[in-house]
C-alpha positions as CSV (number, residue, x, y, z in Angstrom):
1,M,118.1,93.2,90.1
2,A,115.5,94.5,92.6
3,I,113.7,91.9,94.7
4,L,110.9,94.0,96.3
5,Y,109.9,91.6,99.1
6,A,110.4,88.0,100.0
7,L,107.5,85.7,98.9
8,E,108.3,83.4,101.9
9,K,107.0,86.1,104.2
10,N,103.5,85.3,102.9
11,E,103.8,81.6,103.8
12,P,101.7,79.3,103.9
13,Y,99.3,81.6,102.0
14,W,101.7,82.0,99.0
15,S,102.3,78.3,98.5
16,E,98.7,77.4,98.8
17,W,97.6,80.1,96.4
18,L,100.3,79.0,93.9
19,A,99.3,75.3,94.1
20,D,95.7,76.3,93.2
21,Q,96.7,78.1,90.0
22,P,96.5,76.5,86.6
23,P,99.8,75.2,85.2
24,T,100.1,78.0,82.7
25,I,99.9,80.6,85.4
26,Q,102.4,78.6,87.6
27,A,104.8,78.5,84.7
28,L,104.4,82.4,84.2
29,I,105.0,82.9,87.9
30,A,108.1,80.8,87.9
31,R,109.6,82.7,85.0
32,Y,108.4,86.1,86.1
33,P,107.9,86.4,89.8
34,P,105.6,89.1,91.2
35,N,108.2,90.3,93.8
36,R,110.6,91.7,91.1
37,L,111.0,95.0,89.4
38,Y,110.9,94.9,85.7
39,R,111.6,97.4,82.9
40,M,109.3,97.7,79.8
41,A,110.7,98.5,76.3
42,N,109.5,102.0,76.8
43,G,111.9,102.5,79.9
44,Q,109.1,102.5,82.5
45,R,109.7,100.3,85.6
46,V,106.7,98.1,86.5
47,T,105.5,95.5,88.9
48,I,103.4,92.5,88.0
49,V,100.1,92.5,89.5
50,G,98.3,89.8,87.6
51,Y,98.8,86.8,85.3
52,R,96.4,85.5,82.7
53,D,95.9,82.1,80.9
54,D,96.8,83.5,77.5
55,G,100.3,84.2,78.8
56,T,100.2,87.9,79.3
57,V,100.5,89.8,82.5
58,T,99.0,93.0,84.0
59,V,101.6,95.5,85.4
60,D,101.4,98.6,87.6
61,V,103.3,101.6,86.3
62,S,103.8,103.7,89.6
63,G,105.3,106.9,90.7
64,E,107.2,104.8,93.3
65,F,109.7,103.7,90.5
66,N,109.1,106.2,87.6
67,L,108.3,109.7,86.9
68,V,104.8,109.5,85.3
69,T,102.0,111.7,84.4
70,F,99.7,109.4,86.3
71,E,99.8,105.9,87.8
72,R,98.0,103.1,86.1
73,S,97.8,99.4,85.4
74,V,98.5,98.0,81.9
75,F,96.9,94.7,80.9
76,G,97.9,92.4,78.1
77,V,101.6,92.9,78.4
78,D,103.8,90.1,76.9
79,P,106.2,89.3,79.6
80,V,108.9,88.4,77.3
81,E,109.2,92.3,76.8
82,L,109.9,92.7,80.6
83,V,113.6,92.8,81.9
84,E,114.4,92.7,85.5
85,C,115.9,95.8,86.6
86,D,117.2,97.8,89.6
87,L,115.5,100.4,91.7
88,P,115.8,104.0,90.6
89,D,119.0,105.7,91.6
90,P,118.6,107.8,94.8
91,D,118.9,111.1,92.9
92,E,116.4,110.0,90.2
93,L,113.0,111.9,89.9
94,V,110.1,109.7,90.7
95,G,106.4,110.3,91.5
96,A,103.1,110.9,89.7
97,L,102.3,114.4,88.5
98,L,98.5,113.9,88.7
99,K,96.7,112.1,91.5
100,D,93.3,113.4,91.4
101,R,91.0,111.2,89.4
102,A,89.1,114.1,87.8
103,E,92.4,115.6,86.6
104,I,93.5,112.3,85.3
105,K,90.3,111.8,83.3
106,A,90.6,115.4,82.0
107,Y,94.2,114.8,80.9
108,I,93.3,111.6,79.0
109,A,90.4,113.2,77.4
110,S,92.8,116.1,76.2
111,R,95.1,113.6,74.7
112,R,92.5,111.4,72.8
113,R,92.4,111.6,69.1
114,T,89.1,112.3,67.4
115,P,88.0,110.7,64.1
116,N,88.9,114.0,62.4
117,D,92.6,114.1,63.6
118,T,95.3,113.3,61.2
119,L,98.6,111.8,61.9
120,H,100.6,114.5,60.2
C-alpha cells in the first residue's frame, strides 16, 4: 500500500485542523487517510482531497498515477468503493494526454450526448 507522505510532517497544523472537524469527518479521515493512494472500481488510482458530512469524498484522478485523457476531481465518491493500492509499476504508462483547458473543454463537448442521441 502506498503512503504518499507522512501526516506527522504537517504537525501541529494537521492535529489542530483534524480536531476542528465534525465527528463524521474525523471518522472518515480515520478510516480513509488523505495520505494514501486508492484504487476506484474502474481501476483508476486516486487521492482523497476532500471529505463531506454526507460520508462521501472528493478524489483527484491525476496523470501522476494513471494514464488519463485529462486530470480531474470527482466528488460524491463513496469511500467504501476505494481500496488502498500500490504505486504504478516503474514501466507503467502514466500521464495526462490533454493539459490545455480549451482542449479539455472541446474534448468533453465532443463526448457529450445530445437529447437526440440513442443508446444503440
